[in-house]
Structure formats: structure tokens, C-alpha cells
N, C-alpha and C positions, 0 to 999 in steps of 0.2 A: 428337529430328532436326535435325542443323546439317550445314553444307557449304554449297561456293559453285554444286558439281552437283546442279539441279533441276529434269530433263528435262522438260515438259509430257507429258500422253500423248497430248495431241493432235499432237505432234510424231514421234512414235515408232510405226514401223510394229506389226503386232499379233504378230511374231514377237519384233523388239526391246524392245517392250514386257511382253512375259514372260518375253526375256531380263533383262532390267532388276529383275523384279521377284524372279527365281530367285536372282541376287545378292542384294539387298537383304534377301529371308528367310533365306538363307544364311546369310549374315553374322549378323544377329540370333539364327539358332537356334546359330551356331557359338558365340557371345558365351556362351551359356547353358552351352551344355554344355562350355567348356572354363575357362569363369569365374563360372559361378553365375549366378543369375535380377536380380538387379540389375545386372549387367554387360549386360543386355541395353536398357540406356536411353544406352550410350554408339555405339549405330547410328547411322553417320552419313552419309550421300551417298555425301562423297566417300573415305571408307574402303572402300566398296565397290569401285572402281576397279582395287584393287588384284588382288580376285576379277578382274574382266572380265580385269584384265592376262594375268593367270597364266591364264587359259581359252585366252583369246586367239589364245596362242601354241604350246598345246597341240596336236599332233596326236592328243590322242587324239578317241574320238567323243564325240559328247555325252553317250550312258548312261552312259559313266564318270566325268562332272561332273555328275553330276544326281543327285538321292535323290528320294521321296516324303514329304514332310513329314503331321504328322498335320493334322488339322485347328486354326483360330484363330480368334480373337474379332478380328483385323484384317481378316484374308481371307473371315470372315460364317463361321467355323466350316465352309470346305474345305479339302480337300486339297489342297497343290500338289509340283510337282515345283523343288525346293532347288537351289541352287550347294554344293556338296558339297567336302571335299580340302583339301591342301597349299594353294590359294589362300585360300579362305573362312578357314582357322585364321590363315594372315599377315595378312588383312584383318582379323582380329577384335584379334589382337594390335595392330596399327601402330591401330587405333580406339579401342582400350582406353587406349593410351599415349599417344595424341592427347588423351581425354576428361580424362587423368586431369591432362592439363599444364592443359588448359583451366579446369577448378575450381581448380587449386593458381593460376593466374593469378587469379583469380575471387575466391578467399580474401586474397591480395595486396594488391589493390584493394579489398579490400572493399565488394564489389560489393554492393547490395540487400540480401538476407538471412543474405548471406557474414559483411557486418555484425556481425552479431551471433556473441559467445563458442561458444554451443555449436554452432549452425551450425555454424561455421569450424571446434571442433573436428575433429566428426564430419566435418566434409568433408576434413579434414587426416587423418584415418584411412581413410579410402575413399580418397583416394589413394596414402598407401602399401600399401594390401594392390592395389590395382591396377598400379602398377608392380611387386609381384614376379607379379600374373598375366602382366602380360603378357612379362614378361622369359621366365617359363618356356615359354606358349606361343608365342613367337617362337622360343628354342631348340629349338623340337619339330622345327621347318620350318626351320633354319640360319639364324635374321636375331637378331643379337644387339641389342637396342631400345638398349642402352646410347646407341647413336647418336642416337635421341630425345631422351631423356634429358637428356644431355649438352647439346644444341641447348638444350633449355627450359632449363638451368642458363646457359648459354651468352648466352641472351636480355636474363634479367632485367641482366644486366652490363654488356653491350653499352649497354643502355639509359638505364646509370646513368652510363658513360663516354661516353657522345654528346656531341662539341662541337659548340657552338651552329651550324647552317647546317650540319651534315653531311649526307653521302649518306646519302637513307633507304633505298638497297638496303645500306647498312652491316649497316642494321635484322634486315632481311628475311631475310639472308646464313644465320642458326641454323635457320628453316623450309626453305630452298632444299636447306638441306643434309640436314636430315631425311626429307621426299618425295624427294629424288633417291638418295641409300640403298635405300629401298622398293623405289621403282620399278624400279631397277636388279635387283634382287634376285630379282623375278617373274621376270627372265630364265633365274636361275640353276635357281627352280623348271621350270619347264617346258622346261630342258636347250636351251636356246638364246643360250649366254654372246656371241654377236656381237649381240644386240641390249642389251647390258649398256650398252653406253655413250650410243645413243641415248636409250635409257631413261631415263637418268640427267639427262641433258641436258633430258627432257619433264619427269620429274619436278623437277629444279633450276627450270625456268621455269612448273610448276604450285604448288610453295611462292609463291617469290616471287607468283604471284599471285594467289593466296589473301590473302596476306598484307595484299598493300594493296587488296585488295576488302575485307575485314575492318577496315581501318585506316580507310578511306573510307566507308563505311556508318554506322561509329560515331564519327566527327570531329564529329559536330555536339553529338552527345549527350556527347562525352567534354571538349567546351566545357565545359559546359553545368555538369555534374559537378568539372570541375578534374581529371580522370582525365589520366592520359599518351597522349598519342596520338603514332607515327612519324611522321605528313603535318605534323600541327603542328609536334613538335617541330623537324624538320629546317626548315622552311618551307616546303615542300614542296604548290606549288599543283594544284588539283583536275584544272586540262591536263595538268601535268606528271605524273600521277599516273596519269590516264586514256593519254597514251602510251605509259608503263613497261607498262599492263596490257596493253594495244592490241597491243606489240613482245613480250609475253610470250606472249601466242594466237598469234601469227605464227610466232614461233620452235617451239611446241610443236607446230603444222601440219608443219613443216619437219625437225622429230627425227622424228615418227612418220612419213615416210614413209624413213626407212632401219630401218624396225624390220619384221623377218620375221613376219607374222601369218598364219595361217588361216581366222581370219575376223575382215577390219576393223573390218567395219559396226559393232557397236556402240561399241567405244574409237574410233573416227573420230568420230561422233555425240558422245561424250559428252568427250572433249578437244578435240576442233576446232571441234563449232556448239557447247554447250553454255556452254563458258569463256566465248565472246564474246555469248553471252547472256545470260551472271554478267555482264560488264563494262556490258553494255547496261542492264540490271537498277537500276546503280551511277548510271554516266553518262549513259543517254544513247543511245539509236542513233548510228552515224557517220553524216557528212553524206553520203559515198558509197552509204548501204545501197539496196538496190534489187532486185529478183524480177525470175525470169526471165519471166512474164505481162509484163512493161515493156519486154522486148527486142522488136526487129522479126525478123521472116524475111530470111534473106540473101537482096541484091538480085539476085544475081546467080539463083537462083532452086534453086540444089543444096540437096540435102537436108540439111534441119540436125537439132537431138536433137528428136526425138516426131515428125519427119518422115512422111510415108507409105510410105519405109522400112520403117520400124522397127512402123507400126501405129499411134504416136502420133498428136501432132496437131502442126502447126507451130509454130515461134516464134511468141509474139506472140498467139497464137489464145488462145479459153477456152472449152473444149465447153460448159462448167458457166455461163456468164456474169461475173456479177461475185463470185459467192460464194468465198471465201477459201478455204472449208477443204475446196473443192472435193467436194461431200457430192453422193448419188447425185442423179439426174437422174429428175424426177418424171413422175410416168406423165401420156403424153400422151390428154389427153383424147378425142378422136376415134380410138383403139383400145382393145376390149375386153381385157381382162385373161383368160389363159386358162383352160381348167375344164378339170378332170376330175384324178383325182390320178397324182402321175407328169409330169404336164405340162409341156414345160422354160418356162422363166419367160423371157419377155428381158427387156433390161437396162432400157427404160423401164420395167418392174415396180418399185415403192416397196418393198426386202425390209430385212431384220436387226428391232432391238430394236424393240417398239411398233405393227410393222405383222404383220399376220395374213395368211400363206398363201394366195396366189387357191386359191379356192375351200375352203379353212379356217372354222374356227366361230371365231369371237369367243371370245376366254376367258370361264368362265362367272363374274360377279360373287359377291363373296364377302357373305354377309348380315352387318349392323353387328356382333351379336356374336363371330362367326367371324375377322372383318376386327380388330375389335381383340383377340382375341386373338395370333393370329399377328404383328399391329403390337409386341407388348408384346413376342415370344418376340424378333424380330429386334431390337427396341432392345437387348433384353437382351445378345443375340450382335453390336452393334458392326456388324448388317448394313447396315443403315439409313444409316450416319455413312459408312462406308470401302468399299464397293464397290457392285457392280451390282446390283441387286436385284429381284424383281417384285415389284411392288406389293401390299401385303399386302391393301387392298379389290380394285382392278380387276385386279390377276394383269399389269400391264400392265410393260413391263421398263421399271426409273430406274435412272438414277443415282445414285452413291451422295452424302449433301453436301459430302464430303470432294472428289468426282471435278469434284462443280460449283463449286469455287474455283479451278477452272486455268480463267483469261479471261483474255481480252489478250494472247492468243498471237501475236500480230500474222498475218505470210500465213505458214499453214502447206501449201502448197500444195507437192506435189511437181514435183522437176523430170522427173523418168523415169514416164513416160505406161506403159513397156514391164515396171517392175520393181518389187516390191511394196514392199522394202527400200531404196529408195531414199529415204534422207535430205533434208533438205526444201533449199532455194534457198541457196547464197552470198550471202555478201552481197556480193560482185560480180555477182551476179546468172545465175551460173553451179547444174552442179551439181555436188555433191562425189563424192570418189572413194574413196569409204567403203562405198559399195553393193554394189559387184560389178556393176553394170549395163553392157552391154556395148555397150547404143546410143545412148549418148550421146556427143554432139557440139556442146557447147557450148560449146565454143572457151574452156573459164577455166579457168583453173590453182587448182582449191584445193585 
């Protein structure tokens, strides 16, 4: 896995999390079906944005863009609904071409194991095969990967010819051109030619952002190893690189406003919010970052976002105390849970994984021998590592080890209490415009 878009599961609603995983698994399976098992190693987070964009622009129903995939060890041997169609195939072709370019760069730079001749020779053979495969897969959906490979070839020439003190944007131009072409082609596949121009602009800025963030992340390591780095070569300091990155994020948001989408939520979350968080991972949070809970209610008493008029809570109030993840309210000790099957469960009763339903019997604990057997089976199928599962001994619901690594998520509270798919607070304390929530009155323009 590689890429700058790495959404934390705490920041996605249940629907968006399912959609994100559908595109990720769909990309992996499209790589397998079109290019072979080895090509699945080219699965990357940024490439699946192509699949997301095609589906978000399409007027087809969800059923036509989904299929049921068989059990997979990374899903705990469970089936799943995954993305299919031209969007997934284009994403697979683009991801394979990008992976080929990345491996070729490692070979040329003699990074790590690629410095060994046998490994380098094998890697070159893989890149040549992947170049042919990606070209064939892309041509099936009307896209020419020559623009990607041409950008990769021009990249080396630009780096060698770059004058001392030249602009870093000269170095990012090939990446910008490649991602711009891929983004624009999603409008062709979705039958929305009017979206091609704004998507090309969004792709150009996304390519610039990805290149700059990769350079900023690797700058210290490149300096230690003596490798070429665009920021160091052009004399661009980190403050200027951060400014360029934040300008790119702002430009992507402006371009997305011109794109006609049938479902904006996931696209807006990935390209307008996760890009900003990618910048914060590298450079730290911006000085003006704020959240909705720090804002105060209007002084004139007008109903703001989340006011009684829309069934939510007023600005500046937090019904769940200081819990940054807005967890479910705990049970009121002065009230007893309802009894009897089918009895309504009031909101103050804790629910969800790990909680026994009111009136229900706790799960029966397995003995040592049975628990060890189930543990071995779950370990062999990766259920303990990569997905939520029932504890092999206590049968209680547990998070997978991979999921527990999602820490330091920041303030993940939703702005809109009446919208289940509303994504998180914007950097300026407002609510995003990608959730389709009509009850927002935050006064922000994100």
C-alpha cells in the first residue's frame, strides 16, 4: 500500500467506510483479474480515487457498480460487496503504471535491495511486463497510459536539467500532467464531458500535492543517503513547500465545486479533507485549525447549526461531555434497562459490540482447548490481524490489530447531528458541503 490518502476508520461513517472498502477491494480484484496475482501488490490508496470518481459521477444505481466477492483472508474469510466496472479497471491500469514507475525509480536510485544486480534485473523485467499490461488494460476503457509513461520519462530529464535554484514546480509538472489526464478520463467513462476540465484541474493539483508531500517526507532520509530530492535541489524550504501544499488542497476544493456529481460524500471526504490531513501528517496542523465545538452560539439567539430547529444541539454545546469521539451516552444509574424480548431500548442504554442486549444472556465462554483451536484458525485466516472479530475465548466483539493502530485521529466529532453521513469539521470550524446534510447552518464555506 502506498499513497497520501489514508482515511482513518474513525473519520468515516458506516456507509462511507463500506464504500471505501468496496473500492479498495474492487481495485485489488481488478488488478488480479486483468493483470495477474502479482499485480495485486500494486494496490494503492490514491489509485482507487479513480474508481470513486467514476462511480460518483455516474447516474447508475449502486447495484450496477457492485458485485459480491468471495472470501478473502484480509477480510477474515468473509465475502464482501466490491466495486466493478470501467472505473475499477481504469483504476487498476493507472495503479499498475504508477507502481511500475515507482519500482523503476527505486532501481535507478539503487535503493535498498534494488542496489543488488539480481534484484534490479528482476524488477526491470516486472516493470516492463506491467507497462504492457497497464497499457492493454487502459486501452480497453479508452485511456492511453502513454501519458503516464511519458511523464515518467520526462521526470528524469527534468531532474538532470534543473538549474540550481529553479522552481520546484518544474519538477512536479510531469506528475501533475499524468494525474490530470487520469482524473479527466473519469468524466469520459461516466458520460459527463462537462466535468473533464474541473477534474483535470483537481488532478493536476493532486499530482502536485502527492509529489511535494513525498519529497517532504523523504527529505531527511534522502539527505542522509545522498539521494536527489526536489526540495533540496531547488532550495525550497519547508515553509514554502507547506504553502504550496495547502494552496493545492484549497485549489482541489474549488475545482470540486465545479464538478457535477450524483454522490459527493466520499469524493469530498477523500479529496477535500483527507488531502488536508495528509499535509498535517507531514507539516503539522495549521495554526488556525479549530473545531465546531469551540465555536459559540449566535448572540442574537438565532437557530444555528444543530439548534432545536433541526433536532440537534446548539453551537458550542456538547451533550457527550469532553469525549472527542462523541461516543454513545452511558447508562443513567438511576434508570433500569427495559426487560422482555422486543422491548424498546432507550438511548441511555449502551449498545453495540461488546455490550449484551438488555435481557439477553452473556456469550458462553469457550474452554481452553476450544479457544486455542479457534484462535489458531482465526490467526491462519488473518482475522485477528485485519478485521473485527469475536474473541476466540470470551466471544466478545474485538477490533483487529490493524484497526487498533488508528490512533491520534484528532477531533473526529461530526458537525451535523442530524446527518449520519456528514463528515468531520472543516479546518475553520465549519461543516463540509459533501455530506448532503440540509440542516447545516454553520456559516462556513468549505
